[in-house]
N, C-alpha and C positions, 0 to 999 in steps of 0.2 A: 476355491473362492479367495481373493486376497484385498484385502480394499486399503487404499493408501488415501490420509486427507491431505492434500497439498496444502503450500504455503501461497493460494492464491485464492481470491471471491470472486464471486460473479452475483454483481447485482445491478439496478441503474437499468440499463435498456437491456440487458443477460446476453449482449453480443459476443462476450466474453467464452460462452459455452461452443459457438461455431468454429473462434479462433483456435480453442484448446484443443478440440475436436481435431483440426489439421495439425495442430502439432504433436498431437500423439500419433498420428497418420506417419508422420514423417520421423518419428522415434521409435514406432512400434511397429511400422509396416512388414518389414520381413517375419516377425515374429509369430508363431501359433499361441494368438489372445485375441480375446475380444473383452472389450470394454465397456465401459459405463458413467456416464458423468453426472451425478448429481450435488446438489447444494444441500449442506447441513448446517448445525449449527452458526448461527450468525454468518450464514455466506460462505463459510468456507468451503472448498468444491473436493468432493470426495470421488476419490477414483477405484471403481471396482472390478476387479480383472476377473478373467478365468480361462483355464485351457491349459494348453501344454508347457508354457512359456510364463505361466501368471508368476512366478518368483523372480526369473532374470527381469520382467517388465516390472516389475514391482521395485525393483531396485533401480532400474535405470531413471522411472520417474522421479523416485526419492534423491537419486543424483542431479537430475534436472530441473525439481520443482523445490526438493526442500520437504519436509513432513513435519506439522504441528507437534509439539511435546504431548497432546494431549491431555495426560495427566498433571494434579500440583506436584505429585512426587517425583515427577521426571523432571522440575525444573529445578536448576543448579546456581547457586548463587556465583556470580563469575563468566558465567557463561553468555555468550552472543545469540539474539534471536532476533529474528523479520516476525515485527508484528504491526498492524495496522491503526492508525488512531481511531479512537472509536465514542461515540458522545462529545466532542470538542465543546467548551464552553458551556458546558452543563452545569459544570462546578466550579469554585474559584479557587480550589485548594491545591490544582497541578492539572494534569491534560491523561486520561487516561489511553491506552493501548491494548488492543487483543491480541495476544500472543497462541492464541490457541490452546487454552487450558479450557475443558469439558468438563472433567470430574474431581472433584466428588461433584461438583455441580458448573457450571460455566463462570468463569471469574476472569475480569480483565486486570491489568497490572497497571500501578500507578506512576509516571514522571513528578517527584512530587514538587510542589512550589518553588520551597528552599532550594531544589536543585537547579529547577528554571532560573530563578532569582540569580545564585551564584555563577550561572555559565552564560545568560544573557542581559542580566542587569535588573536593577528595579521598575516592574512595569506588573500591573495587573494581567493574569493570564490569558483575559478574554484580549486585551490588547495586543499581545504575543502572538496569538493565535491569528487574528486580521491581520498585525501586518508583517508576519512570514508566511501568512498563505497557505496555511495550514487547514487541510479539509480531512472531514470524515473520511477513513478507509487509504489514504496516504502510506504508502509504506515506509516503515521507519526501521533501521537495526539499532536493536536494543541492549542492556547487559542490565541481567540480573543483579542489583547488589543487595538487598534484602529479601528472603522468606521466610514469612511468621508462620509457618504450618497449622498453629492452632488458631491463629484468628484468619488465617486464609488470607493474608494480604501480602502481597510480592511490589516490592518497590525498583523501581529502574532508572538508569542513566542511558543516553546516548552512546552507541559505539562511538570508538576514535572516528572512522571514515565517515560515520554519520554526520557527525558535530562539525566534521571540517568541510564536509558536504554545504550543509544549513551554515555556517561560516561565511563560505564564498557567495553561496545565493543572494545572501545578505549585504553582500561588499562588493561586488564585482559591477557594479553600476548598470547591468539590464534587469530592465522589467520582466517578469516570469509569471507564468500560466503555470497553475497545477490544476489539471481536469482528472474528475473521478466519475467513473459511473458507464466509459465508454470505452470501445477499443481505440486504438491511436491511430489507424487507418480511417475512422469515421470522424475525426480530428481533423486528420490531412484533410478528408472532404470537404469538410467546412471550411475549411482555409482557402480550399479551391475555389470551393463555388463563389465566395465571397471576394476573394481577389486577394487576400489577405498571405496567401503563401509567402511572398515576397518579403514581409514585413518577419518573418519568422529566422531567427539565427541558427536554431538547432531545434530538433524535436528529439525527446528522450523516452523510451518507455520503462517507467519507474515500476510497472507490473501489468499485469495481465489486462486492468481497464483503468489503469492510471498512467498519465503524460504530462510530461515537462515540456512547456513550449518556453525558450529561452526567445525574447524579443530584440530586434535590432535596435543598435541605442537610441534611435530617433523615432523609437516606438513605444507608446505610451500601453500601459494593460487595460484599461479603462475603454478604451475605442475597440480591443480586438474583443472584447468580451462581450460588449453591445452587438457588434456584428453576427459574431460566431454560436453567442449564447442559444440563441431562438434555432438553432438548427443541430442543437447538443441539447434536447429535452431530456431531464431526467438525470442531468450531470448535477456535479456541485463543481465548482470554481472556486480556486482561491489566486487570490495575485499579491506577489512582492512590488510596488511600486516604487521608483526611485525621485519620480519628481509630483 
């Protein structure tokens, strides 16, 4: 048997398990392999494979979804990782990102306050989180800037592509919603049911259970949240507002 812990999480309404099952069928359908999906530490998803083609299947899955680093000793300075915001707003000295470090014990990495202030200007972290629409589990690409193995501390900066995206999100004049905790198909259903599909300029899947809605110029985020929020129970919604 071969196990792969992929760079996706399932939480909230857990609809991600069904969507992932469909994705795996289309990826591995022709191969001689069986698989089982489960959630492990901090909701990361493990795919357990068995059969004649388990090794090739594991490589296909790694290629498609990526794999968590798992060990602190595997984390390298200067390398880019895909992680998830976690416990946002609980501390004032930065923002934590879970990049999938499980051993020697689970450990989140830190985007330190000094880095966030240098990058985005002088404001408290909690205001940054609110104004930028950040929510727990939002996927982000980060670069490891420092690893202290003794103290088991890991410091981060945003990757160049991620930083450019964040700055575009904050400057293009379109209100946005970040919805975490359900699959994008459920977000689309809520938009159609409330008649707000016409108010959305673009829908983007940021992860298995994380969706970005870019709203049209004359559409304001709070109004859309009020309408679709009750249909998306168990989700967390963040907003970038320009008015």
